[in-house]
C-alpha positions as CSV (number, residue, x, y, z in Angstrom):
1,M,-16.9,-50.7,1.7
2,K,-16.3,-54.4,1.2
3,K,-20.0,-55.1,2.0
4,I,-21.1,-52.5,-0.5
5,K,-18.8,-54.0,-3.2
6,Y,-20.3,-57.5,-2.7
7,L,-23.8,-56.0,-2.6
8,I,-23.3,-54.3,-6.0
9,I,-22.0,-57.6,-7.4
10,I,-25.0,-59.5,-6.1
11,V,-27.5,-56.8,-7.2
12,S,-26.1,-56.8,-10.7
13,V,-26.2,-60.6,-11.0
14,M,-29.6,-60.7,-9.4
15,I,-31.1,-58.1,-11.8
16,F,-29.5,-59.1,-15.0
17,A,-29.0,-62.5,-16.5
18,S,-25.4,-63.2,-17.5
19,C,-26.6,-63.3,-21.1
20,S,-26.5,-59.9,-22.8
21,E,-29.8,-60.6,-24.5
22,D,-31.8,-60.4,-21.3
23,F,-31.7,-56.6,-20.7
24,L,-34.7,-56.3,-18.5
25,T,-35.0,-59.7,-16.9
26,E,-34.3,-61.1,-13.5
27,K,-33.1,-64.5,-12.4
28,P,-35.8,-65.4,-9.8
29,V,-33.5,-67.9,-8.2
30,D,-31.5,-65.0,-6.8
31,D,-34.5,-63.5,-5.1
32,I,-33.4,-65.3,-1.9
33,F,-30.8,-62.7,-1.3
34,A,-33.2,-59.8,-1.4
35,E,-35.7,-61.7,0.8
36,N,-33.0,-62.1,3.5
37,L,-31.6,-58.6,3.2
38,L,-34.6,-56.4,2.8
39,V,-36.3,-57.2,6.1
40,N,-35.3,-54.1,8.1
41,H,-34.0,-50.6,7.8
42,D,-30.4,-51.6,7.9
43,G,-30.9,-54.0,5.0
44,F,-32.6,-51.3,2.9
45,L,-29.7,-48.9,3.7
46,N,-27.2,-51.5,2.5
47,M,-29.2,-52.0,-0.7
48,Q,-29.5,-48.2,-1.1
49,N,-25.7,-47.9,-0.8
50,A,-25.4,-50.5,-3.6
51,M,-27.7,-48.4,-5.7
52,F,-25.6,-45.3,-5.1
53,G,-22.5,-47.4,-6.0
54,L,-24.1,-48.1,-9.4
55,V,-24.7,-44.4,-9.8
56,R,-21.1,-43.4,-9.2
57,D,-20.0,-45.9,-11.9
58,E,-20.8,-43.0,-14.3
59,Y,-17.2,-41.8,-13.6
60,D,-15.6,-45.3,-14.0
61,R,-14.6,-47.1,-17.2
62,G,-17.4,-48.3,-19.4
63,D,-16.2,-51.9,-19.2
64,R,-16.3,-52.2,-15.4
65,F,-19.5,-53.9,-14.4
66,Y,-20.3,-55.9,-11.3
67,G,-21.8,-59.0,-12.9
68,G,-23.8,-59.1,-16.1
69,T,-22.5,-58.7,-19.6
70,S,-18.8,-58.8,-20.3
71,F,-18.0,-55.9,-22.6
72,G,-14.3,-56.3,-23.2
73,S,-12.2,-53.1,-23.1
74,I,-14.0,-49.8,-23.1
75,P,-11.4,-47.3,-21.9
76,F,-13.8,-44.4,-21.6
77,T,-16.1,-43.3,-18.8
78,K,-19.9,-43.7,-19.2
79,H,-20.0,-40.0,-18.6
80,T,-18.3,-39.7,-22.0
81,L,-21.4,-40.5,-23.9
82,F,-23.3,-37.7,-22.0
83,S,-20.7,-35.0,-22.3
84,A,-18.2,-35.4,-25.2
85,G,-18.3,-34.8,-28.9
86,A,-20.6,-31.8,-28.7
87,D,-19.5,-28.2,-29.2
88,N,-16.8,-28.0,-26.6
89,S,-14.8,-31.3,-26.9
90,W,-13.8,-34.0,-29.3
91,G,-12.3,-37.5,-29.2
92,N,-8.5,-37.2,-29.1
93,N,-7.4,-40.8,-28.8
94,R,-8.4,-43.2,-31.5
95,H,-10.7,-46.0,-30.5
96,T,-13.1,-47.8,-32.8
97,N,-16.0,-47.7,-30.4
98,F,-15.7,-43.9,-29.9
99,R,-14.9,-42.6,-33.4
100,H,-18.1,-40.6,-33.5
101,L,-16.7,-38.2,-30.9
102,S,-14.5,-36.6,-33.5
103,F,-16.4,-37.7,-36.7
104,P,-20.1,-37.6,-35.8
105,K,-21.3,-39.1,-39.1
106,N,-19.6,-42.4,-38.2
107,I,-22.3,-43.0,-35.6
108,T,-24.7,-44.2,-38.3
109,D,-22.7,-47.4,-38.6
110,M,-22.4,-48.0,-34.9
111,E,-25.7,-49.8,-33.9
112,D,-23.7,-52.8,-32.6
113,V,-20.9,-50.8,-30.8
114,I,-20.6,-52.0,-27.3
115,P,-20.4,-48.7,-25.3
116,F,-24.0,-47.9,-26.2
117,Q,-25.1,-51.3,-25.0
118,A,-23.0,-51.0,-21.9
119,V,-24.5,-47.7,-20.9
120,F,-28.0,-48.8,-21.7
121,E,-27.6,-52.0,-19.6
122,W,-26.0,-50.1,-16.7
123,L,-28.8,-47.6,-16.5
124,Y,-31.4,-50.4,-16.4
125,K,-29.4,-52.0,-13.6
126,V,-29.8,-48.8,-11.7
127,I,-33.6,-48.6,-12.5
128,N,-34.2,-52.2,-11.5
129,T,-32.4,-51.8,-8.2
130,S,-34.4,-48.6,-7.6
131,N,-37.7,-50.5,-8.4
132,M,-36.7,-53.3,-6.1
133,I,-36.2,-50.9,-3.2
134,I,-39.4,-49.0,-3.9
135,S,-41.6,-52.1,-4.2
136,R,-40.2,-54.0,-1.3
137,A,-40.4,-51.1,1.0
138,E,-44.1,-51.5,0.9
139,Y,-44.0,-55.1,2.1
140,E,-45.7,-56.0,5.3
141,G,-43.5,-56.8,8.3
142,I,-40.5,-54.7,7.6
143,D,-38.7,-53.5,10.8
144,W,-38.0,-49.9,10.1
145,Q,-36.1,-49.7,13.4
146,G,-37.5,-46.4,14.6
147,S,-38.3,-45.7,18.2
148,T,-41.8,-44.5,17.2
149,A,-44.3,-45.1,14.5
150,E,-43.4,-41.6,13.1
151,E,-39.7,-42.6,12.9
152,D,-40.6,-45.8,11.2
153,L,-42.6,-44.0,8.6
154,A,-39.8,-41.4,8.1
155,N,-37.2,-44.1,7.6
156,K,-39.4,-45.9,5.1
157,N,-40.3,-42.7,3.2
158,T,-36.6,-41.6,3.0
159,V,-35.5,-44.9,1.5
160,I,-38.3,-44.7,-1.1
161,A,-37.5,-41.1,-1.8
162,N,-33.8,-41.8,-2.5
163,A,-34.8,-44.7,-4.8
164,R,-37.3,-42.6,-6.7
165,L,-34.8,-39.8,-7.1
166,V,-32.2,-42.2,-8.5
167,R,-34.8,-43.8,-10.9
168,A,-35.6,-40.3,-12.3
169,W,-31.8,-39.7,-12.6
170,A,-31.4,-42.8,-14.7
171,Y,-34.4,-42.0,-17.0
172,R,-32.9,-38.6,-17.4
173,H,-29.8,-40.2,-18.9
174,L,-31.8,-42.7,-21.0
175,T,-34.2,-40.2,-22.5
176,Y,-31.5,-37.6,-23.4
177,S,-29.2,-40.4,-24.8
178,F,-31.7,-42.7,-26.6
179,G,-35.0,-40.9,-26.7
180,A,-38.0,-43.1,-26.1
181,V,-37.1,-46.2,-24.1
182,P,-38.9,-48.9,-22.2
183,L,-40.5,-47.6,-19.0
184,S,-40.2,-50.0,-16.1
185,T,-41.6,-48.9,-12.7
186,E,-42.0,-52.3,-11.0
187,E,-39.5,-54.8,-9.8
188,I,-39.0,-57.5,-12.4
189,T,-39.5,-61.0,-11.0
190,G,-40.1,-64.4,-12.4
191,S,-43.8,-63.8,-12.5
192,N,-43.7,-60.6,-14.7
193,Y,-40.8,-61.6,-17.0
194,R,-41.3,-60.0,-20.4
195,T,-39.9,-60.1,-23.9
196,D,-42.5,-57.6,-25.3
197,W,-41.1,-54.3,-24.1
198,E,-42.1,-51.2,-26.1
199,R,-40.5,-47.7,-26.4
200,T,-42.5,-45.4,-24.2
201,P,-42.8,-41.8,-25.4
202,V,-40.4,-39.4,-23.7
203,A,-43.3,-37.2,-22.6
204,D,-44.8,-40.2,-20.7
205,I,-41.5,-41.0,-19.1
206,R,-41.1,-37.4,-18.0
207,E,-44.4,-37.5,-16.2
208,V,-43.1,-40.4,-14.1
209,M,-39.8,-38.6,-13.5
210,E,-41.7,-35.5,-12.4
211,Q,-43.7,-37.5,-9.8
212,D,-40.6,-39.2,-8.6
213,L,-38.7,-35.9,-8.1
214,L,-41.7,-34.3,-6.5
215,Y,-41.9,-37.1,-4.0
216,A,-38.2,-36.7,-3.2
217,I,-38.6,-33.0,-2.7
218,A,-41.5,-33.6,-0.3
219,I,-39.6,-36.1,1.8
220,L,-35.9,-35.3,1.7
221,P,-34.3,-32.3,3.6
222,M,-32.8,-29.5,1.5
223,R,-29.4,-30.5,2.9
224,T,-28.6,-33.9,4.3
225,A,-25.9,-34.7,6.8
226,T,-23.4,-35.4,4.0
227,N,-23.4,-34.5,0.3
228,T,-22.3,-38.0,-0.6
229,V,-26.0,-38.9,-0.8
230,P,-28.7,-37.0,-2.7
231,S,-30.9,-34.4,-1.0
232,Q,-33.9,-32.3,-1.8
233,A,-31.5,-29.8,-3.4
234,V,-30.5,-32.5,-6.0
235,A,-34.1,-33.3,-6.6
236,R,-34.9,-29.6,-7.1
237,H,-32.1,-29.2,-9.5
238,Y,-33.1,-32.1,-11.7
239,L,-36.8,-31.2,-11.6
240,G,-36.0,-27.6,-12.6
241,E,-34.1,-29.0,-15.6
242,L,-37.0,-31.4,-16.4
243,Y,-39.5,-28.5,-16.4
244,L,-37.4,-26.6,-18.8
245,A,-37.3,-29.7,-21.0
246,M,-41.1,-29.9,-20.7
247,G,-41.5,-26.3,-21.8
248,R,-42.6,-25.1,-18.3
249,P,-40.1,-22.4,-17.3
250,E,-42.5,-20.9,-14.8
251,D,-42.5,-24.2,-12.9
252,A,-38.7,-24.4,-13.3
253,K,-38.4,-21.0,-11.6
254,A,-40.7,-22.0,-8.8
255,V,-38.9,-25.3,-8.0
256,L,-35.4,-23.8,-8.3
257,Q,-36.0,-20.6,-6.4
258,P,-35.9,-22.1,-2.8
259,L,-32.6,-23.7,-3.7
260,V,-30.8,-20.8,-5.3
261,E,-32.2,-18.1,-3.0
262,G,-32.0,-20.2,0.2
263,S,-29.3,-20.2,2.8
264,E,-28.3,-23.9,2.8
265,Y,-25.9,-23.6,-0.2
266,T,-23.7,-20.8,-1.7
267,L,-21.0,-20.3,-4.3
268,M,-17.6,-20.7,-2.6
269,T,-15.7,-17.4,-3.0
270,A,-13.1,-17.7,-0.3
271,R,-10.2,-20.1,0.0
272,F,-11.1,-23.3,2.0
273,G,-10.3,-26.9,2.5
274,K,-7.1,-28.9,2.2
275,N,-5.9,-26.9,-0.8
276,A,-6.3,-23.5,0.8
277,A,-2.6,-23.2,1.7
278,N,-1.5,-23.9,-1.8
279,P,-1.4,-21.4,-4.7
280,G,-4.8,-21.1,-6.3
281,H,-8.3,-19.8,-5.6
282,A,-11.7,-20.9,-4.4
283,F,-12.7,-22.2,-7.8
284,I,-10.1,-24.9,-7.8
285,D,-10.5,-25.5,-4.1
286,L,-14.0,-26.8,-5.0
287,F,-12.5,-29.8,-6.7
288,R,-9.8,-30.5,-4.1
289,S,-12.3,-30.5,-1.2
290,P,-15.8,-31.3,-2.5
291,L,-17.4,-32.6,0.8
292,Y,-19.5,-30.8,3.4
293,S,-16.9,-31.9,5.9
294,D,-14.3,-29.9,4.0
295,G,-16.4,-26.8,4.4
296,N,-17.8,-26.9,0.8
297,L,-21.2,-25.3,0.7
298,E,-21.5,-25.4,-3.1
299,V,-21.4,-29.0,-4.1
300,L,-24.8,-30.6,-4.0
301,W,-23.7,-34.1,-4.7
302,A,-20.2,-35.6,-4.4
303,F,-18.7,-39.0,-4.8
304,P,-16.2,-40.0,-2.1
305,N,-13.2,-42.2,-2.7
306,I,-10.3,-43.6,-0.8
307,E,-7.1,-45.4,-1.8
308,P,-7.5,-49.2,-1.5
309,E,-4.5,-49.2,0.8
310,K,-6.3,-47.0,3.2
311,A,-9.6,-48.9,3.0
312,A,-10.3,-51.5,5.7
313,S,-11.3,-54.0,3.0
314,G,-8.6,-53.1,0.5
315,Y,-11.3,-52.1,-2.0
316,S,-12.4,-48.7,-3.1
317,P,-14.3,-47.3,-6.1
318,N,-12.3,-45.0,-8.3
319,S,-12.6,-42.3,-10.9
320,F,-11.5,-42.5,-14.5
321,M,-12.2,-38.8,-15.2
322,R,-8.6,-37.6,-14.9
323,N,-7.4,-40.2,-17.3
324,M,-10.0,-39.1,-19.8
325,W,-9.5,-35.3,-19.7
326,R,-5.9,-34.7,-18.7
327,N,-3.8,-34.8,-21.8
328,Y,-1.2,-37.5,-22.6
329,Y,1.7,-35.2,-22.0
330,S,4.2,-38.0,-21.3
331,S,3.9,-38.9,-25.0
332,L,5.4,-35.6,-26.1
333,S,8.9,-36.2,-27.4
334,D,10.4,-33.5,-25.1
335,I,8.9,-35.3,-22.1
336,S,9.7,-38.8,-23.1
337,K,13.4,-37.9,-23.4
338,L,13.6,-36.7,-19.8
339,N,15.5,-38.6,-17.2
340,H,16.6,-38.2,-13.6
341,P,19.6,-40.0,-11.9
342,D,17.6,-40.6,-8.7
343,Y,14.7,-42.2,-10.5
344,P,16.1,-44.9,-12.9
345,G,13.2,-46.4,-14.7
346,G,10.8,-44.1,-13.0
347,T,11.1,-41.0,-15.2
348,I,7.4,-41.0,-16.3
349,K,6.2,-41.7,-12.8
350,L,8.2,-38.8,-11.6
351,F,6.8,-36.6,-14.3
352,W,3.2,-37.5,-13.6
353,S,3.7,-37.0,-9.8
354,L,4.7,-33.4,-10.5
355,N,1.9,-32.8,-13.0
356,G,-1.4,-33.7,-11.5
357,G,-1.4,-37.4,-12.2
358,K,-1.5,-39.5,-15.3
359,G,-3.7,-38.5,-18.2
360,A,-4.3,-40.4,-21.4
361,G,-5.7,-37.6,-23.5
362,R,-8.7,-39.5,-24.6
363,L,-10.8,-36.4,-24.9
364,A,-9.8,-32.9,-25.7
365,I,-11.4,-29.5,-25.0
366,S,-12.1,-27.8,-28.3
367,L,-10.3,-24.6,-29.4
368,G,-13.7,-23.0,-29.7
369,A,-14.4,-23.7,-26.0
370,F,-11.0,-22.2,-25.0
371,N,-11.8,-19.1,-27.1
372,L,-15.0,-18.6,-25.1
373,Y,-12.9,-17.4,-22.2
374,K,-11.7,-14.6,-24.4
375,Y,-15.1,-12.9,-24.4
376,K,-14.5,-9.2,-23.8
377,D,-10.8,-10.0,-23.3
378,Q,-11.4,-11.6,-20.0
379,D,-9.1,-14.6,-20.5
380,A,-6.3,-12.8,-18.7
381,V,-8.3,-12.5,-15.4
382,D,-10.7,-15.4,-15.6
383,V,-9.7,-17.8,-12.8
384,R,-11.2,-20.7,-14.8
385,Y,-8.7,-20.1,-17.5
386,D,-5.6,-19.6,-15.4
387,E,-2.7,-21.9,-14.5
388,H,-4.5,-23.2,-11.4
389,S,-7.5,-24.4,-13.4
390,L,-5.9,-25.4,-16.7
391,V,-2.5,-27.0,-17.6
392,W,-0.4,-24.3,-19.2
393,H,3.0,-25.5,-18.1
394,L,4.8,-28.9,-17.5
395,Y,7.3,-29.5,-14.8
396,F,10.2,-31.8,-13.9
397,L,13.1,-32.1,-11.4
398,N,16.6,-31.0,-12.2
399,S,19.6,-32.9,-10.8
400,D,19.5,-30.8,-7.6
401,N,15.8,-31.9,-7.2
402,Q,14.5,-28.4,-7.9
403,V,11.3,-28.1,-9.9
404,Y,11.6,-26.4,-13.2
405,E,9.4,-25.9,-16.3
406,V,10.1,-28.0,-19.3
407,L,10.5,-25.6,-22.3
408,K,11.2,-25.9,-26.0
409,N,13.1,-23.0,-27.5
410,G,12.2,-21.0,-24.4
411,A,8.5,-21.6,-24.7
412,S,6.0,-23.8,-22.9
413,L,5.2,-27.1,-24.5
414,I,1.5,-26.3,-24.1
415,N,-0.3,-24.2,-26.7
416,L,-3.5,-23.8,-28.6
417,K,-2.1,-24.5,-32.0
418,P,-4.1,-27.1,-34.0
419,N,-2.1,-30.0,-35.6
420,A,-2.7,-31.3,-39.1
421,A,-4.5,-34.4,-37.8
422,M,-7.4,-32.3,-36.5
423,S,-8.3,-31.4,-40.1
424,N,-7.6,-34.7,-41.7
425,D,-11.0,-36.1,-42.8
426,T,-9.6,-39.5,-43.9
427,D,-7.8,-40.5,-40.7
428,P,-9.6,-40.5,-37.4
429,T,-6.3,-40.5,-35.4
430,I,-5.6,-37.1,-33.8
431,K,-3.5,-37.5,-30.7
432,Q,-2.9,-33.7,-30.2
433,Y,-1.1,-33.8,-26.9
434,N,0.1,-30.2,-26.8
435,L,-3.3,-28.8,-25.9
436,P,-4.0,-27.5,-22.4
437,S,-6.4,-29.6,-20.3
438,T,-8.5,-29.1,-17.1
439,K,-7.1,-29.6,-13.6
440,K,-10.5,-30.3,-12.1
441,W,-9.9,-34.1,-11.9
442,D,-6.2,-33.9,-10.8
443,Y,-5.0,-36.6,-8.4
444,V,-1.5,-37.8,-7.6
445,N,-1.3,-41.3,-6.0
446,P,0.6,-41.0,-2.7
447,I,2.4,-44.3,-3.7
448,F,5.1,-43.3,-6.1
449,E,5.0,-46.7,-7.9
450,Q,1.4,-46.0,-8.9
451,A,2.0,-42.4,-10.1
452,D,1.4,-43.5,-13.7
453,A,-1.6,-45.6,-13.0
454,D,-4.9,-44.8,-14.7
455,N,-7.2,-45.0,-11.6
456,A,-7.8,-42.0,-9.3
457,Y,-9.1,-42.2,-5.7
458,N,-9.9,-38.6,-4.8
459,D,-13.3,-37.4,-3.7
460,I,-15.0,-35.8,-6.7
461,V,-17.6,-33.3,-7.6
462,Y,-20.8,-34.6,-9.3
463,L,-23.3,-31.7,-9.1
464,R,-22.8,-28.1,-7.8
465,L,-24.8,-25.0,-7.2
466,A,-23.1,-23.0,-10.0
467,E,-25.0,-25.2,-12.5
468,T,-28.2,-24.6,-10.7
469,Y,-27.7,-20.9,-10.9
470,L,-27.3,-21.2,-14.7
471,L,-30.5,-23.3,-14.9
472,Y,-32.3,-20.6,-12.9
473,S,-30.9,-18.0,-15.2
474,E,-32.3,-19.8,-18.2
475,A,-35.7,-20.2,-16.6
476,L,-35.9,-16.5,-15.8
477,F,-34.7,-15.5,-19.3
478,K,-37.4,-17.7,-20.8
479,I,-40.2,-16.0,-18.9
480,G,-38.9,-12.5,-19.6
481,E,-37.3,-11.8,-16.3
482,G,-33.8,-11.4,-17.5
483,G,-31.7,-13.9,-15.6
484,E,-28.4,-12.1,-16.0
485,F,-28.2,-11.6,-12.2
486,W,-27.6,-15.3,-11.5
487,L,-25.4,-15.8,-14.5
488,N,-23.3,-12.8,-13.3
489,K,-23.0,-14.4,-9.8
490,V,-21.1,-17.2,-11.5
491,R,-19.0,-14.7,-13.5
492,E,-18.3,-12.7,-10.4
493,R,-16.7,-15.7,-8.7
494,A,-14.6,-16.2,-11.8
495,Q,-13.4,-12.5,-11.4
496,V,-14.7,-11.4,-14.9
497,I,-16.8,-8.5,-15.8
498,P,-20.6,-8.9,-15.7
499,I,-22.8,-9.1,-18.8
500,E,-25.5,-6.6,-19.5
501,A,-29.2,-7.5,-19.8
502,S,-29.1,-6.7,-23.5
503,E,-26.5,-9.5,-23.9
504,M,-28.6,-12.2,-22.5
505,S,-29.5,-15.1,-24.8
506,I,-29.6,-18.9,-24.8
507,D,-26.2,-18.8,-26.5
508,M,-24.8,-16.6,-23.8
509,I,-26.1,-19.0,-21.1
510,L,-24.5,-22.0,-23.1
511,D,-21.2,-20.1,-23.3
512,E,-21.2,-19.5,-19.6
513,R,-22.1,-23.1,-18.9
514,S,-19.1,-24.2,-21.0
515,R,-16.7,-21.8,-19.3
516,E,-17.9,-22.8,-15.8
517,L,-18.7,-26.5,-16.3
518,I,-16.3,-27.7,-18.9
519,T,-15.8,-31.5,-18.6
520,E,-18.4,-31.7,-15.7
521,E,-21.6,-30.9,-17.5
522,H,-23.6,-33.5,-19.4
523,R,-23.1,-31.2,-22.4
524,R,-24.8,-33.4,-25.0
525,H,-27.9,-33.6,-22.7
526,T,-28.0,-29.8,-22.5
527,L,-27.8,-29.2,-26.2
528,I,-30.3,-32.0,-27.0
529,R,-32.7,-30.6,-24.5
530,L,-32.6,-27.2,-26.1
531,S,-32.7,-28.6,-29.7
532,Q,-35.9,-30.5,-28.9
533,E,-37.7,-27.5,-27.5
534,N,-41.2,-26.9,-28.9
535,G,-41.1,-30.2,-30.7
536,G,-37.8,-29.5,-32.4
537,D,-35.8,-32.3,-34.2
538,E,-32.4,-32.9,-32.7
539,R,-31.2,-34.0,-36.1
540,A,-32.0,-30.7,-37.8
541,A,-28.9,-28.9,-39.1
542,S,-30.3,-25.6,-38.0
543,N,-30.8,-26.6,-34.3
544,I,-28.7,-25.5,-31.4
545,F,-26.7,-28.8,-31.1
546,K,-25.5,-28.9,-34.7
547,T,-25.1,-25.1,-35.0
548,R,-22.8,-24.9,-32.0
549,V,-20.8,-27.9,-33.0
550,R,-20.1,-26.2,-36.4
551,T,-19.3,-23.0,-34.6
552,Y,-17.1,-24.1,-31.7
553,N,-15.8,-27.6,-32.5
554,E,-13.1,-27.4,-35.1
555,V,-12.9,-31.2,-35.4
556,S,-16.4,-32.6,-35.1
557,G,-17.9,-29.6,-36.8
558,R,-15.9,-29.9,-40.1
559,E,-18.3,-29.9,-43.1
560,V,-17.9,-33.5,-44.1
561,R,-18.4,-34.9,-40.6
562,G,-22.2,-34.8,-40.4
563,M,-23.1,-31.6,-38.5
564,W,-24.1,-29.7,-41.6
565,D,-27.0,-32.0,-42.6
566,D,-30.4,-33.1,-41.3
567,L,-29.5,-36.8,-41.4
568,T,-26.7,-37.5,-38.9
569,P,-28.3,-38.7,-35.7
570,V,-27.6,-37.0,-32.4
571,L,-29.4,-39.5,-30.2
572,L,-27.5,-42.8,-29.7
573,P,-28.8,-46.0,-31.3
574,I,-31.0,-48.4,-29.4
575,P,-28.7,-51.4,-28.7
576,Q,-29.2,-54.0,-31.4
577,A,-28.8,-56.8,-28.8
578,F,-31.9,-55.4,-27.0
579,I,-33.8,-55.1,-30.2
580,N,-33.0,-58.8,-31.1
581,S,-33.9,-60.1,-27.6
582,N,-37.3,-58.4,-27.5
583,S,-38.9,-61.2,-29.4
584,G,-42.5,-60.4,-28.4
585,R,-42.6,-57.0,-30.0
586,V,-40.7,-55.2,-32.7
587,I,-38.6,-52.4,-31.3
588,S,-37.9,-49.6,-33.8
589,Q,-34.4,-48.1,-34.2
590,N,-33.8,-44.3,-33.9
591,P,-33.9,-42.4,-37.2
592,G,-30.7,-42.2,-39.2
593,Y,-29.4,-45.7,-38.4
């Protein structure tokens, strides 16, 4: 782990100059490191691990970079920009750099806001690392350390396949977030340094993504030894989504069918893993035990973590997802007044240790999203809405050290009642800390003194088969083959009644995606993809993105906040620092800024 940490640091410094104005440039003096490392298969595997380390940074804070630009404090995950502020969530914790998550119209004044630059730069770090691996794997004289020529070729091709898959993954984020962006498919060295980048049309970038994912499908096994590295299944999932974005649902069906109808993966319906002995169900077990080694056959891609104290090097990556999505319950007056004689000065630590670990309530699930579980009055039986999946109660210890529920006037502190701040159009501060929140990202640090720390070190889900089922359902629906069977497979596991064929629609699929994938899904990507279908404008007030925000997001969808007009951008702004640094060619900004 320590080696991987240092590799990430060196890769980041090597690929990006310390100056923020050199987005796509490399310091050639650092080429010595790659020359010494990428000489055999082990070296490429080490660089590949560094690349995967950059990928997993999606779940870390936006200001945590290994080398490169210093971005100050960005207390939100990079994942936030792909998921939050659409129809099923809004920004709950005031922060200047994220005010668009509750007031979308504010984004028009945010060209210089650092989170957009941070994510843009991070994704090009991933791309440049991928390109380095792809290009240098073709060098002569590499020792691929196989016992035969066939093994040598297999080792080489697998390394390239992983890098090409990750490159497509990065361009997926870039195109859904920023639209047309520079297309870089070669390692940047001192000899091909440029300041004349241009924005490549999304359609052209998608052609490269398609070839990258097809290569990965041809080389990688459907299931690898561990789901902590991508597999053919991951490539098929993303290619299926890509084909839907390209208006090719027949191709989406063809590429997804071997994955969803195969035997390598399945939805988990029986209790399993380390949480199986605790109250709950298979759905929440998915998030407590996401690895193949735990018996999980649903998660296609997981990010492993370990507490620094248990790591040989004392270092471990971490997740910031719990901090984002679990509400800031310790700020409630009834919680802040608690005390326990055995924990002087540690009341809040004790509280968080009994309640899934510390949250900061930076993002909140919309009331409209909660109401989706009430479809056909199924909220009473839907396991995704019960006390094991969502926070409906808060607990503490009495003087006899017995767990009890903290109540106010005999009722839970948690409720679905909006506060006045949610409808205040002049003050962006909301801080509604009574709302329920997801338990998907729960983690309690085994060291009590760190029970109120922001970081979490649990293994976490990144991509799972349930989402693939819903993509497949969409593909079948679009070619007139229904698709309700696969959507109902997801509903069956949730223990809710199936839908009828006559009820199938894109909105029904989006509703089920929200119910199943809340806080996991790249929700903005999904809504932008559907809004851009058939040449659609993602800014149009009549499109799926803005219509659903108005319908289901009681904060972002308020009339004065930009989702009722054709002007408010949905794509993020191209970072102004990149525009300024590209002195050899004028880079246009996205419309609306």
